[in-house]
C-alpha positions as CSV (number, residue, x, y, z in Angstrom):
1,M,52.0,180.2,61.0
2,I,52.5,176.5,61.7
3,T,54.0,175.8,65.2
4,A,57.1,173.7,65.8
5,E,55.0,171.1,67.7
6,L,52.6,170.7,64.7
7,F,55.5,170.6,62.3
8,N,57.2,167.8,64.4
9,Q,53.9,165.8,64.3
10,E,53.6,166.2,60.5
11,F,57.2,165.4,59.9
12,E,57.1,162.2,62.0
13,G,54.3,161.0,59.7
14,L,56.3,161.7,56.6
15,I,59.6,160.1,57.6
16,G,58.7,156.7,56.1
17,P,57.8,157.9,52.6
18,L,60.4,160.6,52.6
19,R,63.2,158.2,53.6
20,S,62.1,155.6,51.0
21,F,61.9,158.2,48.3
22,I,65.4,159.5,49.0
23,L,66.8,156.0,49.1
24,R,65.2,155.1,45.8
25,I,66.9,158.1,44.0
26,T,70.2,157.9,45.8
27,A,70.6,154.1,46.2
28,S,72.4,154.8,49.5
29,V,71.1,154.1,53.0
30,A,73.6,156.5,54.5
31,D,72.7,159.3,52.1
32,A,69.0,158.7,52.7
33,E,69.4,159.0,56.4
34,D,71.6,162.1,56.2
35,I,69.3,163.9,53.8
36,V,66.2,163.2,55.8
37,N,68.0,164.5,58.9
38,D,69.2,167.6,57.0
39,T,65.7,168.1,55.7
40,Y,64.3,168.2,59.2
41,I,66.9,170.7,60.4
42,K,66.5,173.0,57.3
43,A,62.7,172.8,57.4
44,L,62.6,173.6,61.1
45,E,65.0,176.5,60.6
46,R,62.9,177.9,57.8
47,L,59.5,177.2,59.3
48,Q,58.6,180.8,59.6
49,T,58.9,181.1,55.8
50,F,56.2,178.5,55.2
51,R,53.1,180.4,54.1
52,G,50.8,177.5,53.2
53,E,51.0,178.1,49.4
54,S,51.5,174.4,49.1
55,S,50.9,171.5,51.5
56,L,53.4,171.0,54.2
57,K,54.2,167.6,52.7
58,T,55.0,169.2,49.3
59,W,57.1,171.9,51.1
60,I,59.1,169.2,53.0
61,F,59.6,167.1,49.9
62,T,60.8,170.2,48.0
63,I,63.6,170.7,50.6
64,A,64.5,167.0,50.6
65,T,64.5,166.8,46.8
66,N,66.8,169.9,46.5
67,L,69.2,168.3,49.0
68,A,69.2,165.1,47.1
69,K,69.8,166.9,43.8
70,D,72.8,168.7,45.3
71,N,74.1,165.3,46.5
72,L,73.6,163.6,43.1
73,R,74.5,166.4,40.7
74,A,78.1,165.5,40.3
75,Q,77.4,161.8,40.0
76,K,77.1,159.8,36.8
77,R,74.0,158.1,35.8
78,W,74.0,154.3,36.1
79,V,73.7,152.1,33.0
80,E,70.6,150.2,31.9
81,N,72.3,146.9,32.2
82,V,73.3,147.6,35.8
83,T,71.9,144.2,37.0
84,D,74.2,142.3,34.5
85,I,77.3,144.2,35.7
86,T,76.5,143.8,39.4
87,K,75.5,140.2,39.0
88,E,78.9,139.4,37.5
89,A,80.6,141.3,40.3
90,A,78.6,139.4,42.9
91,L,79.5,136.0,41.4
92,Q,83.2,136.9,41.9
93,N,82.7,138.1,45.4
94,K,82.6,135.3,48.0
95,Q,82.3,137.9,50.9
96,F,79.1,139.3,49.4
97,F,77.4,135.9,49.4
98,Q,78.7,135.0,52.8
99,E,77.3,138.3,54.2
100,A,74.0,137.8,52.3
101,M,73.6,134.2,53.7
102,H,74.4,135.4,57.2
103,I,71.6,138.1,56.9
104,R,69.3,135.5,55.4
105,M,69.8,133.1,58.4
106,S,70.0,135.7,61.2
107,S,67.9,138.7,60.4
108,P,64.1,139.1,60.9
109,Q,64.3,141.2,57.7
110,G,66.5,138.6,55.9
111,Q,63.9,136.9,53.7
112,F,64.1,136.9,50.0
113,E,60.8,138.1,48.4
114,V,60.3,138.3,44.7
115,K,58.1,141.4,45.0
116,E,60.8,143.2,47.0
117,H,63.3,142.3,44.3
118,V,61.0,143.7,41.6
119,A,61.0,147.0,43.5
120,F,64.8,146.8,44.0
121,C,65.3,146.2,40.3
122,F,63.3,149.3,39.4
123,T,65.4,151.4,41.9
124,C,68.6,150.3,40.2
125,I,67.5,150.7,36.6
126,S,65.7,154.0,37.3
127,K,69.1,155.5,38.1
128,S,69.9,155.3,34.3
129,L,67.4,158.1,33.8
130,P,68.3,161.8,33.8
131,L,67.7,163.0,37.4
132,E,64.6,165.1,36.7
133,Q,62.9,162.2,35.0
134,Q,63.8,159.8,37.8
135,I,62.5,162.2,40.4
136,C,59.2,162.8,38.5
137,V,58.5,159.2,37.9
138,F,58.9,158.3,41.6
139,L,57.0,161.4,42.8
140,K,54.0,160.8,40.5
141,E,53.9,157.0,40.0
142,V,54.9,155.8,43.5
143,Y,54.3,158.7,46.0
144,E,51.2,159.9,44.1
145,F,52.0,163.6,43.9
146,K,50.0,165.6,41.4
147,V,51.7,167.3,38.5
148,A,51.1,170.8,40.0
149,E,52.8,169.6,43.2
150,I,55.8,168.3,41.3
151,V,56.0,171.6,39.5
152,T,56.5,173.2,42.9
153,I,59.0,170.6,44.1
154,L,61.2,170.9,41.0
155,N,60.6,174.6,40.5
156,T,59.8,174.2,36.8
157,T,56.9,174.4,34.5
158,E,53.9,172.0,34.0
159,A,55.1,171.4,30.5
160,M,58.5,170.2,31.6
161,V,57.1,168.0,34.4
162,K,54.8,166.3,31.8
163,Y,57.8,165.9,29.5
164,Y,59.9,164.4,32.2
165,L,57.1,162.0,33.2
166,H,56.4,160.9,29.6
167,T,60.0,160.3,28.6
168,G,60.9,158.7,32.0
169,R,57.9,156.4,32.0
170,S,58.4,155.5,28.3
171,K,62.0,154.7,28.8
172,M,61.4,152.5,31.8
173,I,58.7,150.6,30.0
174,Q,61.1,150.0,27.1
175,V,63.9,148.9,29.3
176,F,61.8,146.4,31.2
177,D,60.1,145.1,28.1
178,G,63.5,144.1,26.8
179,R,65.1,143.0,30.1
180,C,62.6,141.6,32.6
181,A,61.7,137.9,32.1
182,L,58.8,138.3,34.5
183,I,56.9,140.4,32.0
184,N,58.3,139.2,28.7
185,K,59.4,135.7,27.7
186,T,62.2,137.1,25.7
187,G,63.5,139.2,28.6
188,V,67.2,138.6,29.4
189,C,67.0,139.1,33.2
190,H,66.0,136.1,35.4
191,Q,67.4,137.4,38.6
192,C,64.1,137.2,40.5
193,S,63.8,133.4,39.9
194,E,67.6,132.8,40.2
195,L,67.9,134.6,43.6
196,N,64.8,133.0,44.9
197,G,66.3,129.6,44.1
198,I,69.5,130.5,46.0
199,F,67.9,132.0,49.1
200,N,64.7,129.8,49.2
201,P,65.9,126.5,47.8
202,K,62.9,124.5,49.2
203,Q,60.4,126.9,47.7
204,N,58.8,126.5,44.3
205,T,59.9,129.6,42.5
206,Q,57.3,129.5,39.8
207,E,54.5,129.3,42.4
208,E,55.9,132.3,44.2
209,I,56.3,134.3,41.0
210,M,52.7,133.5,40.0
211,K,51.4,135.0,43.3
212,I,52.4,138.4,41.8
213,E,49.8,140.1,39.7
214,L,52.5,141.5,37.4
215,A,53.5,137.9,36.5
216,K,49.9,136.7,36.2
217,Q,49.1,139.4,33.6
218,A,52.4,139.4,31.8
219,E,51.1,137.6,28.7
220,K,47.8,139.5,28.4
221,G,48.6,142.9,29.9
222,D,49.7,145.8,27.7
223,K,53.0,147.5,28.5
224,E,51.4,150.5,30.1
225,H,49.3,148.3,32.5
226,L,52.3,146.2,33.4
227,F,54.3,149.3,34.2
228,D,51.4,150.4,36.5
229,L,51.4,147.0,38.2
230,R,55.2,147.4,38.8
231,M,54.5,150.8,40.4
232,Q,51.8,149.3,42.6
233,I,54.5,147.0,44.0
234,L,56.7,149.9,44.8
235,Q,53.8,151.8,46.5
236,E,53.1,148.8,48.7
237,L,56.7,148.2,49.9
238,D,58.7,150.2,52.3
239,P,62.3,149.2,51.5
240,F,63.3,149.9,55.2
241,K,60.6,147.8,56.8
242,S,59.7,144.8,54.7
243,G,60.6,141.3,55.7
244,A,63.3,141.4,53.0
245,A,64.7,144.9,53.9
246,A,68.1,143.8,55.4
247,L,68.9,141.5,52.5
248,Q,67.8,143.9,49.8
249,L,69.6,146.9,51.4
250,H,72.8,144.8,51.6
251,H,72.3,144.0,47.9
252,L,71.7,147.7,47.0
253,E,74.9,148.8,48.8
254,H,76.8,146.2,46.8
255,N,75.3,147.5,43.6
256,R,76.1,151.1,44.5
257,Q,79.8,150.3,45.2
258,V,80.1,148.2,42.0
259,M,78.6,151.0,39.9
260,E,80.8,153.6,41.4
261,K,83.9,151.6,40.4
262,Y,82.5,150.8,37.0
263,L,81.6,154.5,36.2
264,E,85.0,155.7,37.3
265,K,86.4,153.7,34.4
266,K,83.9,154.9,31.8
267,Q,83.2,158.3,30.1
268,L,79.5,158.4,30.6
269,L,76.9,161.2,30.7
270,P,76.5,163.0,34.0
271,Y,73.2,162.5,35.9
272,R,71.7,165.6,34.1
273,F,71.5,166.0,30.4
274,V,73.3,169.2,29.2
275,S,70.3,170.0,27.0
276,L,68.0,169.9,30.1
277,N,70.4,172.2,32.0
278,R,70.0,174.8,29.2
279,Q,66.2,174.5,29.4
280,N,66.3,175.2,33.2
């Protein structure tokens, strides 16, 4: 049986990826912190039940994922055009820009980085997926869990995990192909370049964008490969520790609040499809 001392050592090494994973599926810093803390407490309380049938990492992520699912179950999914809605709200919110500029000028994590915004954008748009699809995409594509490990984490079948991965990945490829101007000249969203121009007015936006492999390969890369490059950006960034963390987390909290108000006014699907509920 694993000792409390060894568990604490292992958990300490998992805090970074665990916290970023929960942030990316909840879009809430407060929820991410609470769920990570609750995961530690629950895992320590249940430590005697750990039999080594999975890795300790998988076991801990299972507890955290269940807590996050409980937290999200009653919430509605965001909409695919979340960035349009939140952009419009931001343009009408002087306080938002005042706070953002203060962070930009005063915080060591107040830079604006195009790569960080690419990851931020994926976080927001992924919340338009059914919850199981969103979780599977992040676990497999960003945190590099194997299908068998995700089966354990979600307590489902291999067939369902593969279904969630296929449909979630396909949907996100479709959304970004139609929206992201970084990967498609006909894309409608130019926020990466627009925001870079606002926060880095002396910087050549196109030069910065072309430092990103995703942008370099946009014209010649196929959609699957471009999606993989986007996932590589997410893998490389810790949303709590990057040079842009304070600015992007401020932006994320704004988007979360805007979407909560927006969804209150709309009759939209809950986070989980009813049909998927029946299958599970």
